[in-house]
C-alpha positions, 0 to 999 in steps of 0.5 A: 348899531354899537359905538356907531360914532367912533372912527376906526383906522380904515384901509380900502383895498379897490383901484384907485385915482389916478387910475381912470376907473368908475371905483377908484374915483369912488374909493378916493371920494370915500376916503377924502370925505371920510377924512373930512368927518374926521377933522383932517379938511386939507389932507388925507386922514393918516390913519386911512391907508389904500392898497391899490389895484394896478394894472400899469405904472401910476404915480399914487398919492401918499395915502396909497401904501401898498399896490397889488399888481392885478394879474400877480396872485402872490401880491394878494397874499402879500397884501393880507400880510402887510395889512395884518401887520398895519394898525388898520382896525377894519379892511373895506375891499370895494369889490367888481368882479373885472378889477380883480386878477384870476376867473371872475376875479378870484385872485381876492379870495387869497387876500380875504383868507389870510387877513385877520382882521374884520372885512367890510365889502362893498359889492357895486355888482350883483349879477342876478344869473351868476355863473358858477365862479362868480356865485362862489366868489361872491359868496366866499366874500360874502361869507368871510365878511361882517357886513356886504354894502350894496348900493341899491335897495334891490341888491339887497333882495337879490342877495337874500334871494339869489345868493342866500346871504343873511339879511342881517349882513346886508347893508344899504348904503346910496352910492355917494354923489358931490353936494352940488347946489341947485341952481339954474343952468344958463350961467354955466353954458358960457364955459361951452359956448353954450349960451342960451342952448338946452343941454343934454349930457351923457358921461361916463367910460364909453362902451356899446352898452351905453345905447348912446346911438338911441340919444344920438337918433332921437335927437334928429326928431328933436332938433326939428322943434329945438334946433339949438339943442346940444347934447354933450357925450363926455368920456373916454372909451372904456380902456378894457374896450379900447384894448379889444376894439379900439375907438370902434364905438366912438367913430360909429357914433360920430359917423352916426352924427355926421350921417343925421346932419347933427354935427352942430348939435353933438360934441364929444369930450373924449377924456376922463374929467376931474371932479371940479371939471364934471361939476361943470358940466353937470351945473350947465346941463338941463337934461341928463340921459342914460340909454343904457341897453341892458336891464341888469345894471344894479347901480350907476354912478353917473346917474346917482351924480345927475339926480343929487345934481337935480337935473331933469333925467331920462332913462332906459328902465335898467334896474338901478333907473327903476329905483332912482326915477320913480315917484316921478323923479324922471323919466323912464322910456323903453330899451332901444326906442329913439322915439320914446327917448325924443318925446321924453326929451319934448316933453320936458323942453315942452312942459315947464312945470314937469321940468321944474317939478321933477328937478326939484323931486331928484334933487330932494331925494338926492340929499341922501347921496351926498358924500357927507351923508353917505360916508357917516354910514360908512363910519358906523358900519365900520365901527358896528363891524369891528364890535361884531367881529370880536364877539362873534366871529373867531379868526380862522386858521389857515392851513399851509399851503405852497406859495405860488411862484411868480410866472416869469416869461423872460426865457420863453420870450428870448427863445422865441423869434418870429417864426417861433419857438427854437428847440433848444439852447445852449446854456440860456442861449437859444441854438439856432443849429437845430431849428424849430419843432412843431411838438414845441410850438404846440406846447408854446401855443397852450403856455400862451393861451394860458398866460392870457387867459391868467393876465389878460396882457394883450401881448400874449395874443401877439404870441398866440397868433405867431404859434397858431401860424407856425401849426398852421405852416406845419400842416402838409395838405398833400400828405394830410400830415403834420411836418416836426422839424424845422430848420433855421433856414424855415425849411422842413426837414423831416424824414418821417412824420410823427403820430404823436407830434399831430396828436399834440397838435390837436391837443393844442388846437382843442385848447385854443379853440376853447380859450382863444382870445378873438374869434379870428383865433377861434375860427383858425383853430377850428379849421385846422383842428378838423383838417388834422383830426380827420387822419387820426383813425390810422394812429397806432401810437397810444400817446397819440391817441390820448393827446387826441382825446384830450384835444377833443374834450376841449372840442366838445366841451364848445361843439358838444353835439358834433358826432364826428369828434364824439366818436373819434374820442370814443374810438381812441379811448377804447383802443386805450382801453383795449391796450390795457387790457391786452398788457395789465397784470397784478404787477404791471398796470400799463398799457405797453411793455414799457414805460417811456415819456410823457406817460401821464398824457394817457390817464390824463386823457382817460380822466378827461373822457371819463368825467366829460361823459361821466363814464365811471369805468373809464374814470376808474381805469384813468385812476388805478393806471395814474396811482400806479405811475406816481407808485413807481416813481415816487420816492417815499423815504425821501418824500419826492418824485424820482421820475423814470429816467430816458436812458433805458426807461422801465421794462416790464421786467422792473429794470428802470432807468434812474436818469435823464429825468426830464421836466415834460415827465412832471408837467404830464403828472400835473395835467393828469392830477389836474383832471382827477382834481377837477371831477373828484376834489380828492386832496391826493391829486393837489398833494401831487401837483404840489409835490411835482412843482417842488421837483422843479424847486429841488425836491429832486435826486439832485437836490437842486433847482430845476427851474432857473429863477433868474431866466424863467426857464427851466433847465433841460433835465437832471442826469447822474452827475447834476442838472443838464444847464442847457434851458431849452423849449421843451423844458421851459415850456413844461415848467411855465404848463406845470406852473399855470396849472398850479394857478388853475388848481388854486382857482379850482379849489376856489370854484369848486369840482366840476359835475359829472358830464360837464 
């Protein structure tokens, strides 16, 4: 590598301390040790800056110059602009799928797309069987990075063979670990009241994949010969596991310890330790154990630390352990085998020569892992990357595109009480007089599910539960119909049941079944979906047919073999086709004599069915219909949507109402365009979605914002004199459905189009 000793001004994109995250700790260690290498022994080198990926409010150190909210896509673009305007010469991305927002962590691709500086990316995870989205994210990062750093030699082979990344782009650099003196453990045991005892340690963020129960079970056999042994389990429950399941796993471990009578032999330290305290634990350790359950782990920082400290190592044979413990640097044991673990512990404790030789081999090999050695390799790689970038890589031109609006749920939350979402508001104030509608609560369920997918905000689960509960209550078991209107006293006041309402509920339940964050929610959605759809064959409304098809496709994407639902979807699609055959002519390409409300839901259903079942005729019908709907509602002279108004709609004679224009129509157009884009990648659909968003943002017949930036709501529409300033549920939910789809469009562009029949 040329200029290998030149220090470059570097910026890091990563999680960062004090966030309790292994990658954040790793990045802090690189920054601190690079600073030492550059001569800044007591402080962080001012030529180093950090863009921290945040999921909360943290008191960051001064080297953090920019924060990226993990789930705010716009922040990733802003970070690129910030770095482009900084004096950083090289950008290092510390990559792991879970620390970045978007599906498969795809938001980081927005940063990469807009950066105009050389990038070196460190891959902490390399998957043998990546999903389509994971493969795309990894390959796109690799394509736009000068080098990819990996932390295990096996990862080099995997990137070449599985991801087809050129070998000259891949650099192997060891994980990095503190330089700990090789010494006897006994003097350090006093810190833990363990003098004279044999100490075994496992540390790191705790989750069920760690397999710690097998270490505890193994100890039950070891104590028969070594009753003084102490097993220290050090670390907090992983934050994401804690959010989903609380302390269930840790409590199961504590109960196991109690049941096996090992309370005097196992000690839990339930906190995230500083580097200094961790070294103290390591110095007191005789045996280090990683009984992990999964083969497919390409790196383990905890194992690297223990190796570098010269501990006697026992591990299950995940990839990284096989690499580090080869040549007798430790003992490998089968997965989920407490007997093998206990045998290995007894072998180390009973064979002093083996114990010492294994420790020495681990320590000697670990000299490659100490931070002083590792950051020199980072410095050399950075310097080489700068030279290579400016000699072989030209800065790509970046296409102009719509900047993604922020998603603001404030008004959505204002409109929602403990029953559900109110139908109407007077200006921005919920109007309780009109109560609630099942239509809106079905839409609200989809919005809350989409927002959960995008942000992983646990607060959204409470809203998902609330809206599911409303739909469950709306279903009348006696009549097998969906009730729609509920007053503020929680009394149903429907006179006539609506097929379209039932269809919207099926749509929302199908979406919930596919995207629910928890099994209990998915099961409820499944049961209610099956009850609701049983009565659909009597439907006569084309929109009810369309909503039923859309919901059924979501259902079938999970349970493809369900013949009953396949037959219903097929029957509804057949009815829609028959309506078109009966009603269309050369000038009128619609299934009814009037173009009325939520029209694009019909081509959306046909796109979804045609794509999912690889039915090109149905897909072509969707395309003809959708493009005609766009043609009659798009003002080419002003380059904007002028959608059909609800005063008298549009008749076959060609007479159409210009007002009132409602957001629900735009939301339907965007959803239909997304279904078309999903299977074709045609830029026409992307353009329609962006122009539809522009309708909310002032490119409309009134020239005013339908979206309210202050509240996060949307006005109820455009009438002849301007805006309807009320911000009810239908309009606000239509905006939120629309803007979430815009985010999904950009995800789809990263992922690539679906296969037909997928």
